C-alpha positions as CSV (number, residue, x, y, z in Angstrom):
1,X,72.0,-54.7,12.6
2,X,73.6,-51.6,11.3
3,X,72.9,-50.9,7.6
4,X,74.4,-48.4,5.1
5,X,72.5,-47.7,1.9
6,X,70.5,-51.0,2.2
7,X,73.5,-53.2,3.0
8,X,74.9,-54.5,6.2
9,X,78.4,-53.5,7.3
10,X,79.5,-57.1,6.7
11,X,78.2,-56.9,3.1
12,X,80.1,-53.7,2.5
13,X,83.4,-54.6,4.3
14,X,83.4,-58.4,3.6
15,X,82.1,-58.3,0.1
16,X,83.6,-57.5,-3.3
17,X,85.9,-54.8,-2.0
18,X,87.4,-56.7,1.0
19,X,90.4,-57.2,-1.3
20,X,90.8,-54.0,-3.2
21,X,93.6,-53.9,-5.8
22,X,92.9,-50.2,-6.3
23,X,94.0,-49.6,-2.7
24,X,97.0,-51.8,-3.4
25,X,98.0,-49.7,-6.4
26,X,97.5,-46.5,-4.5
27,X,100.1,-47.7,-2.0
28,X,102.9,-47.9,-4.6
29,X,103.9,-44.2,-4.3
30,X,104.6,-44.7,-0.6
31,X,107.2,-47.3,-1.6
32,X,109.0,-44.7,-3.6
33,X,108.8,-42.1,-0.8
34,X,110.1,-44.5,1.8
35,X,113.0,-45.5,-0.4
36,X,113.8,-41.8,-1.0
37,X,113.6,-41.1,2.8
38,X,115.8,-44.0,3.7
39,X,118.5,-43.3,1.1
40,X,118.6,-39.6,2.3
41,X,118.9,-40.5,6.0
42,X,121.1,-43.6,5.7
43,X,124.3,-43.3,3.7
44,X,124.9,-47.1,3.8
45,X,122.4,-47.9,1.0
46,X,121.6,-46.3,-2.4
47,X,118.2,-45.3,-3.5
48,X,118.0,-48.3,-5.8
49,X,118.8,-50.7,-2.9
50,X,116.2,-49.1,-0.6
51,X,113.7,-49.2,-3.5
52,X,114.3,-52.9,-4.0
53,X,113.7,-53.5,-0.3
54,X,110.5,-51.5,-0.5
55,X,109.3,-53.4,-3.5
56,X,109.9,-56.7,-1.8
57,X,107.8,-55.6,1.1
58,X,105.2,-54.3,-1.3
59,X,105.1,-57.7,-3.1
60,X,104.8,-59.4,0.2
61,X,101.7,-57.3,1.0
62,X,100.3,-58.2,-2.4
63,X,101.1,-61.9,-1.9
64,X,98.9,-61.9,1.2
65,X,96.1,-60.4,-0.8
66,X,96.5,-63.0,-3.6
67,X,96.5,-65.9,-1.2
68,X,93.4,-64.6,0.5
69,X,91.7,-64.0,-2.8
70,X,92.1,-67.6,-3.9
71,X,91.4,-69.2,-0.5
72,X,89.2,-67.8,2.3
73,X,88.0,-64.8,0.4
74,X,87.3,-66.5,-3.0
75,X,83.5,-66.5,-2.5
76,X,83.2,-63.1,-1.0
77,X,81.1,-61.6,-3.8
78,X,78.4,-64.3,-3.2
79,X,78.8,-64.7,0.6
80,X,80.6,-61.8,2.3
81,X,83.3,-62.8,4.8
82,X,83.2,-61.7,8.5
83,X,84.6,-58.2,9.2
84,X,87.1,-59.8,11.6
85,X,88.6,-61.7,8.7
86,X,89.1,-58.4,6.8
87,X,90.7,-56.9,9.9
88,X,93.0,-59.9,10.3
89,X,93.9,-59.7,6.6
90,X,94.9,-56.1,7.0
91,X,97.0,-56.9,10.1
92,X,98.7,-59.8,8.4
93,X,99.4,-57.8,5.2
94,X,100.7,-54.7,7.0
95,X,102.9,-56.5,9.6
96,X,104.4,-58.8,7.0
97,X,105.3,-55.8,4.7
98,X,107.0,-53.9,7.5
99,X,108.7,-57.0,8.8
100,X,110.4,-57.4,5.4
101,X,111.4,-53.7,5.0
102,X,113.0,-53.6,8.5
103,X,114.7,-57.0,8.7
104,X,116.2,-56.9,5.1
105,X,118.3,-53.7,5.7
106,X,119.8,-55.3,8.8
107,X,120.7,-58.5,6.9
108,X,122.2,-56.5,4.0
109,X,124.1,-54.2,6.3
110,X,122.2,-51.0,5.4
111,X,121.1,-50.4,9.0
112,X,121.4,-51.8,12.5
113,X,117.9,-51.4,14.0
114,X,117.4,-53.2,17.3
115,X,114.5,-55.5,18.1
116,X,112.6,-52.5,19.7
117,X,112.6,-50.5,16.5
118,X,111.7,-53.6,14.4
119,X,108.8,-54.3,16.8
120,X,107.6,-50.7,16.5
121,X,107.7,-50.9,12.7
122,X,105.8,-54.2,12.6
123,X,103.2,-53.0,15.2
124,X,102.7,-49.8,13.2
125,X,102.2,-51.7,10.0
126,X,99.8,-54.1,11.7
127,X,97.7,-51.3,13.2
128,X,97.5,-49.3,9.9
129,X,96.7,-52.4,8.0
130,X,94.0,-53.6,10.4
131,X,92.4,-50.1,10.3
132,X,92.9,-49.0,6.7
133,X,92.1,-52.3,4.8
134,X,88.5,-52.8,6.3
135,X,87.8,-49.0,6.2
136,X,88.9,-48.8,2.6
137,X,86.7,-51.8,1.7
138,X,83.7,-50.0,3.3
139,X,84.6,-46.8,1.6
140,X,84.9,-48.2,-1.9
141,X,81.7,-50.3,-1.5
142,X,79.7,-47.3,-0.4
143,X,81.0,-45.2,-3.3
144,X,80.2,-47.9,-5.7
145,X,76.7,-48.0,-4.2
146,X,76.4,-44.2,-4.7
147,X,77.2,-44.7,-8.4
148,X,74.5,-47.3,-8.7
149,X,71.9,-45.3,-6.9
150,X,72.7,-42.2,-8.9
151,X,72.3,-44.1,-12.1
152,X,69.0,-45.4,-10.9
153,X,67.9,-41.9,-10.0
154,X,68.8,-40.7,-13.5
155,X,66.9,-43.6,-15.1
156,X,63.8,-42.9,-13.0
157,X,63.8,-39.2,-13.8
158,X,64.5,-39.9,-17.5
159,X,61.7,-42.4,-17.7
160,X,59.3,-39.9,-16.2
161,X,60.4,-37.2,-18.7
162,X,60.0,-39.7,-21.6
163,X,56.4,-40.3,-20.7
164,X,55.8,-36.5,-21.0
165,X,57.6,-36.5,-24.4
166,X,55.6,-39.3,-25.9
167,X,52.5,-37.1,-26.3
168,X,54.0,-33.8,-27.3
169,X,54.0,-32.6,-30.9
170,X,57.8,-32.4,-31.0
171,X,58.0,-36.2,-30.7
172,X,55.5,-36.7,-33.5
173,X,57.5,-34.4,-35.7
174,X,60.7,-36.3,-34.8
175,X,59.0,-39.6,-35.6
176,X,58.0,-38.4,-39.0
177,X,61.4,-36.9,-39.7
178,X,63.2,-40.2,-38.9
179,X,60.7,-42.1,-41.0
180,X,61.0,-39.8,-44.0
181,X,64.8,-39.9,-43.9
182,X,64.8,-43.6,-43.7
183,X,62.2,-44.2,-46.5
184,X,64.0,-41.8,-48.8
185,X,67.0,-44.3,-48.9
186,X,64.9,-47.3,-49.9
187,X,65.2,-48.5,-53.5
188,X,64.4,-52.2,-53.1
189,X,63.8,-54.8,-50.4
190,X,67.5,-55.4,-49.8
191,X,68.1,-51.7,-49.1
192,X,65.1,-51.7,-46.7
193,X,66.5,-54.6,-44.8
194,X,70.0,-53.1,-44.6
195,X,68.6,-49.8,-43.5
196,X,66.6,-51.6,-40.7
197,X,69.8,-53.1,-39.4
198,X,71.6,-49.8,-39.4
199,X,68.8,-48.1,-37.6
200,X,68.5,-50.8,-35.0
201,X,72.2,-50.9,-34.3
202,X,72.5,-47.1,-34.3
203,X,76.2,-46.8,-35.0
204,X,76.3,-43.3,-33.7
205,X,77.3,-43.2,-30.1
206,X,74.4,-42.7,-27.8
207,X,74.7,-39.9,-25.2
208,X,74.6,-41.3,-21.7
209,X,74.6,-39.3,-18.5
210,X,77.6,-40.2,-16.4
211,X,78.7,-39.1,-13.0
212,X,82.2,-40.3,-12.4
213,X,84.1,-41.2,-9.3
214,X,85.5,-37.7,-8.9
215,X,82.1,-36.0,-8.5
216,X,80.9,-38.8,-6.2
217,X,84.0,-38.3,-4.1
218,X,83.6,-34.5,-4.1
219,X,80.0,-34.7,-3.0
220,X,80.8,-37.1,-0.1
221,X,83.9,-35.2,0.9
222,X,82.2,-31.8,1.2
223,X,79.6,-33.2,3.5
224,X,82.1,-34.0,6.3
225,X,85.5,-32.6,5.3
226,X,87.3,-32.2,8.6
227,X,87.6,-35.1,11.0
228,X,90.3,-33.8,13.3
229,X,90.4,-36.6,15.9
230,X,90.6,-39.5,13.5
231,X,93.1,-37.8,11.2
232,X,95.4,-36.8,14.1
233,X,95.5,-40.3,15.5
234,X,96.1,-42.1,12.2
235,X,98.6,-39.5,11.0
236,X,100.6,-39.8,14.2
237,X,100.8,-43.6,14.0
238,X,101.8,-43.4,10.3
239,X,104.7,-40.9,10.7
240,X,106.2,-41.8,14.0
241,X,108.6,-44.4,12.6
242,X,109.9,-42.2,9.8
243,X,110.5,-39.3,12.2
244,X,112.2,-41.6,14.7
245,X,114.7,-42.8,12.1
246,X,115.4,-39.2,11.1
247,X,115.6,-37.3,14.4
248,X,115.3,-39.9,17.2
249,X,112.4,-41.1,19.3
250,X,112.1,-38.2,21.9
251,X,112.0,-35.4,19.3
252,X,109.8,-37.5,17.0
253,X,107.3,-38.1,19.8
254,X,107.2,-34.4,20.7
255,X,106.8,-33.3,17.1
256,X,104.0,-35.9,16.5
257,X,102.1,-34.8,19.6
258,X,102.3,-31.1,18.9
259,X,101.4,-31.6,15.2
260,X,98.5,-33.9,16.1
261,X,97.1,-31.3,18.4
262,X,97.5,-28.5,15.8
263,X,95.7,-30.7,13.2
264,X,92.8,-31.1,15.6
265,X,92.6,-27.4,16.4
266,X,92.8,-26.3,12.7
267,X,90.2,-28.8,11.6
268,X,87.9,-27.8,14.5
269,X,88.1,-24.1,13.5
270,X,87.6,-24.9,9.8
271,X,84.5,-27.0,10.5
272,X,82.8,-23.9,11.9
273,X,82.9,-22.1,8.5
274,X,80.3,-22.9,5.9
275,X,80.0,-22.0,2.3
276,X,76.9,-22.1,0.1
277,X,78.5,-23.1,-3.2
278,X,80.6,-26.2,-3.9
279,X,83.3,-23.9,-5.4
280,X,83.6,-22.1,-2.1
281,X,83.8,-25.3,-0.1
282,X,86.5,-26.7,-2.4
283,X,88.6,-23.5,-2.2
284,X,88.2,-23.5,1.6
285,X,89.2,-27.1,1.8
286,X,92.3,-26.5,-0.3
287,X,93.3,-23.5,1.8
288,X,92.9,-25.5,5.0
289,X,95.0,-28.4,3.6
290,X,97.7,-26.0,2.5
291,X,97.9,-24.3,5.9
292,X,97.9,-27.6,7.8
293,X,100.6,-29.0,5.6
294,X,102.8,-26.0,6.1
295,X,102.3,-26.1,9.9
296,X,103.0,-29.8,10.2
297,X,105.7,-29.8,7.6
298,X,108.2,-26.9,7.2
299,X,107.3,-25.1,10.5
300,X,107.4,-28.3,12.5
301,X,110.8,-29.2,11.0
302,X,112.1,-25.7,12.0
303,X,111.1,-26.3,15.6
304,X,112.0,-30.0,16.1
305,X,114.4,-31.1,13.4
306,X,118.0,-30.1,14.2
307,X,119.1,-30.9,10.7
308,X,117.1,-28.0,9.1
309,X,114.6,-27.9,6.3
310,X,117.2,-28.8,3.7
311,X,117.8,-32.2,5.2
312,X,114.1,-32.8,6.0
313,X,112.7,-32.1,2.6
314,X,111.8,-35.8,2.0
315,X,109.6,-35.9,5.1
316,X,108.1,-32.6,4.2
317,X,107.2,-33.8,0.7
318,X,105.8,-37.0,2.0
319,X,103.6,-35.1,4.5
320,X,102.4,-32.7,1.9
321,X,100.9,-35.6,0.0
322,X,100.0,-38.0,2.8
323,X,98.1,-35.6,5.1
324,X,95.6,-34.4,2.4
325,X,95.0,-37.9,1.2
326,X,94.5,-39.2,4.8
327,X,92.1,-36.3,5.4
328,X,90.1,-37.1,2.3
329,X,90.0,-40.8,3.1
330,X,88.8,-40.3,6.7
331,X,86.2,-37.7,5.6
332,X,84.8,-40.0,3.0
333,X,84.7,-42.8,5.5
334,X,82.8,-40.6,7.9
335,X,80.3,-39.7,5.2
336,X,79.8,-43.3,4.3
337,X,79.0,-44.3,7.9
338,X,77.3,-41.2,9.2
339,X,75.3,-39.5,6.4
340,X,74.9,-41.8,3.4
341,X,71.3,-40.8,2.8
342,X,72.2,-37.2,2.8
343,X,74.9,-37.9,0.2
344,X,72.3,-39.6,-2.0
345,X,70.1,-36.5,-1.7
346,X,73.0,-34.3,-2.6
347,X,73.6,-36.4,-5.7
348,X,69.9,-36.3,-6.7
349,X,70.0,-32.5,-6.4
350,X,73.0,-32.4,-8.7
351,X,71.1,-34.1,-11.5
352,X,70.3,-31.1,-13.6
353,X,66.9,-30.8,-15.4
354,X,68.5,-30.1,-18.7
355,X,70.6,-33.3,-18.4
356,X,67.6,-35.4,-17.8
357,X,65.7,-33.7,-20.7
358,X,68.7,-34.3,-23.1
359,X,68.9,-37.9,-22.0
360,X,65.2,-38.5,-22.3
361,X,65.3,-37.0,-25.9
362,X,68.2,-39.2,-26.8
363,X,66.4,-42.3,-25.5
364,X,63.2,-41.3,-27.2
365,X,65.0,-40.9,-30.5
366,X,66.6,-44.3,-30.0
367,X,63.2,-45.9,-29.4
368,X,61.7,-44.3,-32.5
369,X,64.7,-45.5,-34.5
370,X,64.1,-49.0,-33.4
371,X,60.4,-48.7,-34.2
372,X,61.3,-47.6,-37.7
373,X,63.8,-50.4,-38.0
374,X,61.1,-53.0,-37.1
375,X,58.7,-51.5,-39.5
376,X,61.2,-51.5,-42.4
377,X,62.2,-55.1,-41.4
378,X,58.6,-56.1,-41.7
379,X,58.1,-54.3,-45.0
380,X,61.2,-55.8,-46.5
381,X,59.9,-59.3,-45.7
382,X,56.6,-58.5,-47.5
383,X,58.3,-57.1,-50.7
384,X,61.5,-59.3,-50.8
385,X,60.3,-61.2,-53.8
386,X,60.3,-58.0,-55.8
387,X,63.6,-57.3,-57.6
388,X,63.2,-53.6,-57.0
389,X,60.8,-50.9,-56.3
390,X,60.0,-49.3,-59.7
391,X,57.6,-46.7,-61.1
392,X,54.4,-46.9,-59.1
393,X,55.9,-48.9,-56.3
394,X,58.0,-45.9,-55.5
395,X,54.9,-44.0,-54.7
396,X,53.9,-46.4,-51.9
397,X,52.7,-44.4,-48.9
398,X,55.2,-45.2,-46.2
399,X,53.2,-43.2,-43.6
400,X,51.3,-46.3,-42.4
401,X,54.6,-48.1,-41.6
402,X,55.0,-46.3,-38.3
403,X,51.5,-45.5,-37.3
404,X,51.8,-45.5,-33.5
405,X,48.9,-46.9,-31.5
406,X,46.4,-44.2,-30.5
407,X,45.3,-43.9,-26.9
408,X,41.8,-44.9,-27.8
409,X,42.8,-48.0,-29.8
410,X,41.8,-51.2,-28.0
411,X,44.4,-54.0,-27.6
412,X,42.6,-56.0,-30.3
413,X,42.6,-53.1,-32.7
414,X,46.4,-52.7,-32.2
415,X,47.1,-56.3,-33.1
416,X,44.6,-56.4,-35.9
417,X,46.3,-53.6,-37.8
418,X,49.3,-55.9,-38.3
419,X,47.2,-58.9,-39.1
420,X,45.2,-56.9,-41.7
421,X,48.4,-55.9,-43.4
422,X,49.6,-59.5,-43.8
423,X,46.1,-60.9,-44.7
424,X,46.5,-59.3,-48.1
425,X,49.3,-61.7,-49.0
426,X,48.7,-64.7,-46.8
427,X,45.8,-66.7,-45.5
428,X,45.5,-66.2,-41.7
429,X,43.7,-68.2,-39.0
430,X,43.6,-66.2,-35.8
431,X,42.5,-67.1,-32.3
432,X,43.1,-64.4,-29.7
433,X,42.3,-64.3,-26.0
434,X,43.8,-61.1,-24.7
435,X,42.1,-61.2,-21.3
436,X,43.1,-58.2,-19.2
437,X,46.0,-57.2,-21.6
438,X,46.3,-53.4,-21.9
439,X,47.5,-51.4,-24.9
440,X,51.1,-51.4,-23.9
441,X,51.1,-55.2,-23.7
442,X,49.3,-55.4,-27.0
443,X,52.0,-53.4,-28.7
444,X,54.6,-56.0,-27.6
445,X,52.3,-58.9,-28.8
446,X,51.9,-57.2,-32.1
447,X,55.7,-57.0,-32.5
448,X,56.1,-60.7,-31.9
449,X,53.2,-61.6,-34.2
450,X,54.6,-59.4,-36.9
451,X,58.0,-61.0,-36.7
452,X,56.5,-64.5,-36.7
453,X,54.5,-63.8,-39.9
454,X,57.6,-62.2,-41.5
455,X,59.6,-65.3,-40.8
456,X,56.9,-67.6,-42.2
457,X,56.7,-65.6,-45.4
458,X,60.4,-64.8,-46.0
459,X,62.1,-68.0,-44.8
460,X,59.3,-70.6,-45.2
461,X,57.6,-69.3,-48.3
462,X,54.3,-69.9,-46.5
463,X,50.9,-69.2,-48.0
464,X,48.9,-69.6,-44.8
465,X,49.6,-69.1,-41.1
466,X,47.8,-69.9,-37.8
467,X,48.2,-67.3,-35.0
468,X,47.3,-68.3,-31.4
469,X,47.4,-65.7,-28.6
470,X,46.5,-66.9,-25.2
471,X,46.2,-64.8,-22.0
472,X,47.8,-66.4,-18.9
473,X,47.5,-63.9,-16.1
474,X,50.7,-61.9,-16.0
475,X,51.9,-63.1,-19.4
476,X,50.7,-64.0,-22.9
477,X,51.7,-67.1,-24.8
478,X,52.0,-66.7,-28.6
479,X,52.2,-69.3,-31.3
480,X,52.6,-68.6,-35.0
481,X,52.8,-71.7,-37.3
482,X,52.7,-72.0,-41.1
483,X,52.5,-74.4,-44.0
484,X,55.8,-73.5,-45.4
485,X,59.0,-75.5,-46.0
486,X,60.4,-74.9,-42.5
487,X,63.7,-73.3,-41.6
488,X,66.3,-73.5,-44.3
489,X,69.4,-75.5,-43.4
490,X,71.6,-72.4,-43.8
491,X,69.4,-70.2,-41.7
492,X,71.2,-67.8,-39.4
493,X,69.6,-65.5,-36.8
494,X,69.3,-61.9,-37.9
495,X,67.7,-58.7,-36.8
496,X,64.4,-60.5,-36.2
497,X,66.0,-62.6,-33.6
498,X,67.4,-59.5,-31.9
499,X,63.9,-57.9,-31.9
500,X,62.4,-61.0,-30.4
501,X,65.1,-61.2,-27.7
502,X,64.5,-57.5,-26.8
503,X,60.8,-58.3,-26.2
504,X,60.8,-61.8,-24.7
505,X,64.3,-62.3,-23.5
506,X,65.1,-66.0,-23.7
507,X,61.4,-67.0,-23.7
508,X,61.0,-67.7,-27.4
509,X,62.0,-70.3,-30.0
510,X,61.8,-70.7,-33.8
511,X,61.7,-74.3,-35.0
512,X,60.6,-76.5,-37.9
513,X,57.4,-78.4,-37.2
514,X,57.6,-82.3,-37.6
515,X,54.5,-82.1,-39.9
516,X,56.1,-79.4,-42.0
517,X,56.3,-75.6,-41.8
518,X,57.8,-73.4,-39.2
519,X,56.6,-72.6,-35.7
520,X,57.4,-69.6,-33.5
521,X,56.5,-69.8,-29.8
522,X,57.0,-66.9,-27.5
523,X,56.0,-65.6,-24.1
524,X,55.4,-61.8,-23.5
525,X,55.4,-60.6,-19.9
526,X,52.7,-58.1,-19.1
527,X,54.5,-56.7,-16.0
528,X,55.4,-53.2,-17.1
C-alpha cells in the first residue's frame, strides 16, 4: 500500500482535508472573474446579474460540501473515507456548480446556449472537480504533515541543545541571576507566593520557532517547480469553455492546443536550469511564469482572437492569475507524491543552528523560572505564619532554595534534601522504596513530596506527616498524609495544583482523610 510521510493515500485524501473550506474560499475570486468575463462578452446581462449567477453556483458547490460534511464524511477525522468518495464529491460539486451557472442565464434570457454547450460546461466542471478536490485534499494533508514534522525536528534539536546547556557555566549564572532578581522582591510570605505565581505563568511572551505555510510551500515548490504535462492538460480543460464563449469553438480549440504545447516546451526547457540558492530558484520561477503568461495570454490573443487584446483583457487577466496558481498547485502535488522525504530533509536543513540555540536558551530560562517559582512557593508555605520578614529574617540565605541536584547525588539524597528542610518544622515519618529510580525521576518525586508537605502545613496546619514512596517498575506511587484539619471548605486549587498536574498529569488527588487530616496520592512516571 502506497504511503506518504507515514500515512496511506486514503488517510491523506479521505481524512480531515477531504472537505477543505480553504480550497472553497480560494475559489471565490474565480466567481468574480467569470462574472467579469461574461458581462464583457455578453451585452444581455450586467456584471451584477452575472455575479449573482456565479454566487448561486458557488453556493451550490458549498452546499454539496456541507451536506457531505454532516453525512457520509462526518467521521472522516477518525475513519478516513475511501478515495473514490472524495472523487465523487468533487464530481458532484463541480458539475452542480456549472449546471447552475449555465442553465440560469438561459432561463433569465442572458444567453441562449444549446444543450451541447451546457453539456461541455457540466462535463468540464465534473472533470475539474473530480481531479482538483482529491488532489487538493492530499496536498493540504501533506503540507500539514510537513508542518508537524518540522516542529518535531525543531523540538528534537532544541532538546539536544538544552542537554548541552544544562552543564555549562552560563546556565549556572542564569540560574543565580533569576534567583537573585526574584528574592530581591520578597518582603513577606505573601509577596513570595505572588512572585512564584508570576514566574510560573511567565507573562512575557515566550519565543517560539515557527515555520509558516509560506516557507513550507516554497520548499516543496522549488523541489519540482515545472510539471509541463499535467499543467498543460488541466489548463486546457479549464479554459476551453471561456474561450469558446468568446471566440467560438474552432479558434478556441486551436488556441488551447497551441498554448498547451508551448507551456510544455517552456517548462521542459526551464526544468533543465538549476540554481544553487533559493533566491535564484525563486527569481527563475517568477521569470518563467511571466514569460509563459505573456505567451499564452497577449501573444495568443493577437494570433487567435479576432477581437484584439482590448476586448480579450478579461481572459488575459484571468490567465495571468490562474496559470501561475495552477503551476504551483501541480508542482506541490508532485512534490507531495514523489519526493516527500526529500522535502523533509530540505526543511531540516533550513533549521538554522542559531535558531535552535535561541529556542533552547529560551526554554532553559523558562524551566529555571519554574524551578524558582516552585522553590518560592515552597518557601512561602513554610513562612506563611510570619506577618513579614523583618530584621534578621531578611538576611536568610536564599541560595539553598534553588540548589540543583548534583550529578553525584543519589536519588535518596535528592529527596532527603527536601525532607530535611521540612523536618525542622514538622514531625516526619518516611518510608521510601526507590528501586531502580534514577536521579531524574527522583527530582520529580521530590517536587511532589515537597508540594504535599507544603499543603499539609499551609492548608491543614499539620504538625506531623507520613510520607510513603513505593517503586512500581516504570512508575512510583507517592502518598503524603498528615494529622491536620483536612482541606478547608473554601479551598480552591492554586499554583500547587498546576505544579502537580505538570508532573503527574491527571494521576494525582488531594482529599481529606475520613480519620482526619489531608492525603495526597500521586503517581510519577519514570519513562523519560
